[in-house]
RODO-2510 file (C-alpha; in nm, 4 decimals, decimal comma):
residues 359
     n   res          X          Y          Z
     1     x    10,7225     9,0318    10,0289
     2     x    10,4859     8,7938    10,2023
     3     x    10,2742     8,5026    10,1003
     4     x    10,0011     8,3943    10,3376
     5     x     9,7432     8,1210    10,3440
     6     x     9,9882     7,8312    10,3427
     7     x    10,1756     7,9245    10,0249
     8     x    10,5351     7,7971    10,0196
     9     x    10,6753     8,1500     9,9889
    10     x    11,0304     8,0295    10,0474
    11     x    11,0110     7,8493     9,7141
    12     x    11,0099     8,1826     9,5330
    13     x    11,1333     8,4430     9,7811
    14     x    11,4317     8,4670    10,0100
    15     x    11,2216     8,5272    10,3195
    16     x    11,5209     8,5325    10,5514
    17     x    11,6748     8,8188    10,3533
    18     x    11,3398     8,9983    10,3259
    19     x    11,2828     8,9791    10,7008
    20     x    11,6391     9,0876    10,7802
    21     x    11,6209     9,3883    10,5487
    22     x    11,2859     9,4943    10,6903
    23     x    11,4136     9,4737    11,0467
    24     x    11,7144     9,6862    10,9497
    25     x    11,4817     9,9477    10,8010
    26     x    11,2402     9,9189    11,0932
    27     x    11,5106     9,9940    11,3493
    28     x    11,6628    10,2679    11,1381
    29     x    11,4698    10,4296    10,8562
    30     x    11,1102    10,3883    10,9803
    31     x    11,1894    10,4418    11,3492
    32     x    11,3779    10,7627    11,2659
    33     x    11,0868    10,8899    11,0573
    34     x    10,8299    10,8228    11,3290
    35     x    11,0618    10,9695    11,5918
    36     x    11,0971    11,2895    11,3916
    37     x    10,7194    11,3212    11,3560
    38     x    10,6720    11,2666    11,7286
    39     x    10,9406    11,5194    11,8223
    40     x    10,8902    11,7965    11,5678
    41     x    10,5108    11,7927    11,5864
    42     x    10,5392    11,9149    11,9456
    43     x    10,7657    12,1971    11,8321
    44     x    10,5111    12,2892    11,5644
    45     x    10,2411    12,3149    11,8319
    46     x    10,4527    12,5618    12,0271
    47     x    10,5020    12,7689    11,7112
    48     x    10,1311    12,7577    11,6315
    49     x    10,1952    12,5858    11,2971
    50     x    10,0022    12,2880    11,1596
    51     x    10,1850    11,9570    11,1441
    52     x    10,0161    11,6627    10,9717
    53     x    10,2141    11,4312    10,7452
    54     x    10,0748    11,1990    10,4801
    55     x    10,2110    10,8427    10,4706
    56     x    10,1336    10,5831    10,2026
    57     x    10,2554    10,2400    10,3207
    58     x    10,1961     9,9418    10,0949
    59     x     9,9905     9,6531    10,2248
    60     x    10,3009     9,4355    10,2214
    61     x    10,4852     9,6814    10,4446
    62     x    10,1956     9,6908    10,6897
    63     x    10,1946     9,3098    10,7010
    64     x    10,5596     9,3210    10,8038
    65     x    10,4899     9,5942    11,0590
    66     x    10,2314     9,3686    11,2227
    67     x    10,4542     9,0610    11,2035
    68     x    10,7248     9,2393    11,4026
    69     x    10,4983     9,4527    11,6214
    70     x    10,6300     9,2856    11,9374
    71     x    10,9971     9,3131    11,8541
    72     x    10,9940     9,6551    11,6854
    73     x    10,6984     9,8649    11,7978
    74     x    10,6330    10,0478    11,4736
    75     x    10,2664     9,9519    11,4845
    76     x    10,2032    10,1006    11,8277
    77     x    10,3861    10,4239    11,7489
    78     x    10,2205    10,4602    11,4088
    79     x     9,8788    10,3929    11,5607
    80     x     9,9278    10,6706    11,8146
    81     x    10,0381    10,9169    11,5471
    82     x     9,7385    10,8301    11,3293
    83     x     9,5044    10,8603    11,6268
    84     x     9,6464    11,2007    11,7196
    85     x     9,6108    11,3251    11,3610
    86     x     9,9851    11,3733    11,3117
    87     x     9,9881    11,1200    11,0274
    88     x     9,7252    11,0730    10,7591
    89     x     9,7379    10,7300    10,5975
    90     x     9,6989    10,7354    10,2203
    91     x     9,5844    10,4278    10,0280
    92     x     9,8120    10,2852     9,7597
    93     x     9,8114     9,9643     9,5522
    94     x     9,8550     9,6877     9,8089
    95     x    10,1448     9,5267     9,6216
    96     x    10,2982     9,8452     9,4751
    97     x    10,2305     9,7220     9,1236
    98     x    10,1711     9,8693     8,7786
    99     x     9,8237     9,7162     8,7771
   100     x     9,6784    10,0487     8,6638
   101     x     9,8277     9,9704     8,3209
   102     x     9,6736     9,6241     8,2844
   103     x     9,4192     9,5743     8,0069
   104     x     9,1448     9,4779     8,2522
   105     x     8,9581     9,8076     8,2852
   106     x     9,1359     9,8878     8,6112
   107     x     8,9945     9,5781     8,7816
   108     x     9,3195     9,4731     8,9497
   109     x     9,4192     9,8323     9,0300
   110     x     9,0846     9,8988     9,1964
   111     x     9,1046     9,5687     9,3830
   112     x     9,4471     9,6489     9,5270
   113     x     9,3331     9,9950     9,6364
   114     x     9,0341     9,8325     9,8078
   115     x     9,2661     9,5849     9,9826
   116     x     9,4812     9,8737    10,1035
   117     x     9,1799    10,0657    10,2278
   118     x     9,0399     9,7621    10,4110
   119     x     9,3700     9,6886    10,5849
   120     x     9,4102    10,0490    10,6997
   121     x     9,0561    10,0457    10,8374
   122     x     9,1181     9,7160    11,0157
   123     x     9,4516     9,8100    11,1705
   124     x     9,3992    10,1786    11,2494
   125     x     9,0246    10,2352    11,2540
   126     x     9,0375    10,5165    10,9974
   127     x     8,9145    10,5388    10,6406
   128     x     9,1686    10,6849    10,3982
   129     x     9,0293    10,9690    10,1900
   130     x     9,3228    11,0120     9,9532
   131     x     9,5024    10,7618     9,7310
   132     x     9,8295    10,7536     9,5413
   133     x     9,9202    10,5150     9,2638
   134     x    10,2576    10,3426     9,2516
   135     x    10,5143    10,6145     9,1774
   136     x    10,2277    10,8644     9,1447
   137     x    10,1005    10,7143     8,8186
   138     x     9,8249    10,9367     8,6824
   139     x     9,5765    10,9354     8,3964
   140     x     9,2056    11,0012     8,3559
   141     x     9,1290    10,6288     8,3786
   142     x     9,3322    10,5929     8,6962
   143     x     9,1541    10,8915     8,8494
   144     x     8,8165    10,7405     8,7573
   145     x     8,9126    10,4164     8,9307
   146     x     9,0227    10,6084     9,2392
   147     x     8,6881    10,7883     9,2429
   148     x     8,4971    10,4599     9,2080
   149     x     8,6921    10,3344     9,5076
   150     x     8,5392    10,6073     9,7209
   151     x     8,8418    10,8371     9,7463
   152     x     8,8102    11,2127     9,7143
   153     x     9,1672    11,2932     9,6130
   154     x     9,4574    11,1422     9,4228
   155     x     9,8244    11,2386     9,4414
   156     x     9,9413    11,2879     9,0825
   157     x    10,2580    11,3275     8,8808
   158     x    10,2171    11,5900     8,6081
   159     x    10,5458    11,7818     8,5651
   160     x    10,4109    12,0012     8,2855
   161     x    10,1287    12,1351     8,5061
   162     x    10,1654    12,4010     8,7746
   163     x    10,1526    12,2292     9,1153
   164     x     9,8174    12,2548     9,2856
   165     x     9,4767    12,0958     9,3223
   166     x     9,2720    12,0256     9,0114
   167     x     8,9341    11,8835     8,9268
   168     x     8,9793    11,5933     8,6872
   169     x     8,7573    11,6547     8,3846
   170     x     8,4072    11,5165     8,4375
   171     x     8,4821    11,3756     8,7849
   172     x     8,4454    11,4729     9,1482
   173     x     8,7863    11,3387     9,2484
   174     x     9,0630    11,5963     9,2874
   175     x     9,4131    11,5502     9,1484
   176     x     9,6843    11,6911     9,3745
   177     x     9,9740    11,7629     9,1401
   178     x    10,2885    11,7399     9,3498
   179     x    10,5454    12,0168     9,3547
   180     x    10,8703    11,8689     9,2215
   181     x    11,0754    12,1716     9,3204
   182     x    10,9415    12,1673     9,6730
   183     x    10,9988    11,7911     9,6978
   184     x    11,3599    11,8207     9,5864
   185     x    11,4342    12,1176     9,8090
   186     x    11,2833    11,9517    10,1150
   187     x    11,4871    11,6403    10,0461
   188     x    11,7946    11,8598    10,0669
   189     x    11,6716    12,0122    10,3896
   190     x    11,6174    12,3689    10,2732
   191     x    11,3274    12,5410    10,1006
   192     x    11,3612    12,9118    10,0417
   193     x    11,0966    12,9961     9,7823
   194     x    10,7667    13,1388     9,9005
   195     x    10,4446    12,9418     9,8645
   196     x    10,1556    13,1741     9,7678
   197     x     9,9544    13,2708    10,0744
   198     x     9,6703    13,0327    10,1485
   199     x     9,7822    12,7860     9,8822
   200     x     9,8767    12,4297     9,9670
   201     x    10,1557    12,2536     9,7795
   202     x    10,2277    11,8844     9,8054
   203     x    10,5781    11,7434     9,8383
   204     x    10,6383    11,3699     9,7912
   205     x    10,9475    11,1998     9,9288
   206     x    11,0131    10,8271     9,9043
   207     x    11,1503    10,7017    10,2342
   208     x    11,3676    10,4499    10,0523
   209     x    11,5796    10,7296     9,9064
   210     x    11,6830    10,8239    10,2610
   211     x    11,7961    10,4748    10,3555
   212     x    12,1318    10,4971    10,5324
   213     x    12,1012    10,8710    10,5985
   214     x    12,1930    11,0450    10,9219
   215     x    11,9281    10,9553    11,1858
   216     x    11,8618    11,3265    11,2368
   217     x    11,7813    11,3831    10,8700
   218     x    11,4038    11,3644    10,9011
   219     x    11,3867    11,6077    11,1920
   220     x    11,6181    11,8438    11,0035
   221     x    11,3898    11,8308    10,6986
   222     x    11,0804    11,9115    10,9046
   223     x    11,2519    12,1879    11,1009
   224     x    11,3816    12,3545    10,7846
   225     x    11,0188    12,4218    10,6911
   226     x    10,9003    12,5243    11,0351
   227     x    11,1911    12,7680    11,0657
   228     x    11,0441    12,9547    10,7681
   229     x    10,6962    12,9478    10,9247
   230     x    10,5728    12,6954    10,6696
   231     x    10,3199    12,4574    10,8210
   232     x    10,2991    12,0932    10,7192
   233     x     9,9617    11,9557    10,6136
   234     x     9,8383    11,6232    10,4769
   235     x     9,7171    11,5405    10,1234
   236     x     9,3528    11,5721    10,2288
   237     x     9,4264    11,9135    10,3748
   238     x     9,5918    12,0210    10,0506
   239     x     9,2965    11,8924     9,8486
   240     x     9,0628    12,1027    10,0610
   241     x     9,2598    12,4214     9,9885
   242     x     9,0638    12,4831     9,6656
   243     x     9,0867    12,4015     9,2964
   244     x     9,3352    12,5607     9,0575
   245     x     9,1216    12,4653     8,7582
   246     x     9,0728    12,1370     8,5755
   247     x     9,3167    11,8844     8,4325
   248     x     9,3092    11,5874     8,2007
   249     x     9,5689    11,3207     8,1228
   250     x     9,4913    11,0749     7,8406
   251     x     9,5180    10,7074     7,9327
   252     x     9,7450    10,6551     7,6333
   253     x    10,0129    10,8738     7,7938
   254     x    10,0011    10,8158     8,1707
   255     x    10,2493    11,0059     8,3863
   256     x    10,4773    10,8466     8,6461
   257     x    10,7435    10,9775     8,8844
   258     x    10,9957    11,1575     8,6653
   259     x    11,2522    11,1614     8,9459
   260     x    11,3159    10,7918     8,8872
   261     x    11,2837    10,8222     8,5089
   262     x    10,9081    10,7951     8,4601
   263     x    10,7512    10,4797     8,3220
   264     x    11,0656    10,4035     8,1221
   265     x    11,2457    10,3350     8,4487
   266     x    11,0317    10,0229     8,4868
   267     x    10,9460     9,9308     8,1283
   268     x    11,2387    10,0789     7,9397
   269     x    11,4209     9,7629     7,8310
   270     x    11,3221     9,4313     7,6764
   271     x    11,3720     9,2311     7,9971
   272     x    11,1434     9,4607     8,1968
   273     x    10,8738     9,4594     7,9285
   274     x    10,8881     9,0807     7,8946
   275     x    10,8508     9,0279     8,2694
   276     x    10,5701     9,2834     8,2976
   277     x    10,3735     9,1381     8,0046
   278     x    10,3973     8,7837     8,1333
   279     x    10,2787     8,8827     8,4800
   280     x     9,9936     9,0953     8,3408
   281     x     9,8882     8,8177     8,1026
   282     x     9,8299     8,5805     8,3946
   283     x     9,5542     8,8015     8,5366
   284     x     9,2506     8,6638     8,3504
   285     x     9,3548     8,3055     8,4204
   286     x     9,4250     8,3697     8,7882
   287     x     9,0813     8,5239     8,8293
   288     x     8,9111     8,2341     8,6530
   289     x     9,0957     7,9748     8,8589
   290     x     8,9848     8,1452     9,1801
   291     x     9,2637     7,9952     9,3933
   292     x     9,3579     8,2347     9,6756
   293     x     9,7088     8,0969     9,7127
   294     x     9,7860     8,1295     9,3423
   295     x     9,6389     8,4812     9,3400
   296     x     9,8592     8,5774     9,6362
   297     x    10,1749     8,4558     9,4599
   298     x    10,0728     8,6357     9,1385
   299     x    10,0273     8,9624     9,3253
   300     x    10,3633     8,9300     9,4964
   301     x    10,5239     8,9051     9,1524
   302     x    10,3568     9,2319     9,0468
   303     x    10,5761     9,4502     9,2692
   304     x    10,7726     9,7189     9,0866
   305     x    11,0757     9,6128     9,2882
   306     x    11,1258     9,3269     9,0431
   307     x    11,1081     9,5614     8,7461
   308     x    11,3585     9,7879     8,9222
   309     x    11,5972     9,4935     8,9595
   310     x    11,5815     9,4505     8,5806
   311     x    11,6940     9,8077     8,5208
   312     x    12,0325     9,8122     8,3507
   313     x    12,1458    10,1232     8,5389
   314     x    11,9708    10,0623     8,8707
   315     x    11,7075    10,2889     9,0266
   316     x    11,7390    10,5172     9,3309
   317     x    11,5848    10,3690     9,6425
   318     x    11,5949    10,0102     9,5157
   319     x    11,8730     9,7896     9,6507
   320     x    11,8921     9,4857     9,4239
   321     x    11,9976     9,1511     9,5742
   322     x    12,1416     9,0516     9,2347
   323     x    12,4777     9,1234     9,0745
   324     x    12,3030     9,2861     8,7792
   325     x    11,9942     9,2780     8,5615
   326     x    12,1071     8,9653     8,3735
   327     x    12,1213     8,7569     8,6913
   328     x    11,7939     8,9129     8,8058
   329     x    11,6218     8,8162     8,4815
   330     x    11,7562     8,4614     8,4980
   331     x    11,6173     8,4091     8,8480
   332     x    11,2888     8,5876     8,7853
   333     x    11,2326     8,4054     8,4561
   334     x    11,2685     8,0736     8,6385
   335     x    11,0266     8,1785     8,9115
   336     x    10,7731     8,3156     8,6668
   337     x    10,7912     8,0024     8,4511
   338     x    10,7105     7,7904     8,7549
   339     x    10,4175     8,0127     8,8518
   340     x    10,2879     8,0098     8,4937
   341     x    10,2957     7,6312     8,5088
   342     x    10,0976     7,6280     8,8318
   343     x     9,8391     7,8681     8,6910
   344     x     9,8123     7,6681     8,3683
   345     x     9,7628     7,3400     8,5532
   346     x     9,5010     7,4914     8,7838
   347     x     9,3204     7,6462     8,4872
   348     x     9,3168     7,3140     8,3034
   349     x     9,1651     7,1438     8,6080
   350     x     8,9037     7,4152     8,6553
   351     x     8,7948     7,4437     8,2917
   352     x     8,6174     7,1046     8,2601
   353     x     8,4280     7,1654     8,5851
   354     x     8,3120     7,5048     8,4667
   355     x     8,2020     7,3670     8,1316
   356     x     8,0075     7,0893     8,3063
   357     x     7,8340     7,3436     8,5273
   358     x     7,7343     7,5638     8,2334
   359     x     7,3616     7,5519     8,1357
***
């Protein structure tokens, strides 16, 4: 969780804790993942099996990767794996937000995807072809925004649809409906069912769910597939395997990762809905103010992590720094109130100038 451009991030965020937790993950979780890709990809070559993994890092994570590139060389290792084709980078909302639900005609969602794409191009010299919304959120409107952003494929959650690649009605973008069974089985390190010959299936695993696992877990997961002569391909490769038909998902009923509880996991209680609505409501004012520092703070507050902290039961893969959702709401309410005040004051200052400039 970073704030750049001179914003006093420490006023709102425990940067020391954020940095410490990232370094712990960098030395453990992320290093183990990259190590497994480096090691097992060579074994796949010897077996004559494809090995190309999709990775969808948020913009905030990539900022941290760059910040600590000298101390923990994730950036160098990731760059080499991207260059060699072992990893395909997939664009995702820069701040891992629920912006695709805002009542702004997907403006903020599209903007965050564009930010993600631009950062990937800048850091790695590649242009992502596939995108995935936060927790695989999917609807026709989201797919249309992904297509407008120049992407050819979108990873989608649609548990009532047979996994595969689908044309979204009236669009050129392809929806890759992930295979929940495959994802769960791979997470356990064993997949025994047969994938139809010539058909690609997409598994999605959140790295955060493997935090604290045995360092050899990633390599074991990859090898369990290779041992059954199942090659590993990226989202773009899956999308190119051919359509299974067409699909549509009304905007009124978007689908999100059911493994964490779907959209209710983030907007299921009054505290979560109140926080989400207040953050979303700031959007029009932030855009009118046009202050980059205020916009950066607003986008930091959009992260689904904060909504996860407000979950009464807790969500897998999210380690809350608070004793419970009540304490989390108390702190976040205070922060949000302060930010609302800053936005309101900036808007009040900008309004007279804009009226004076009007013809």
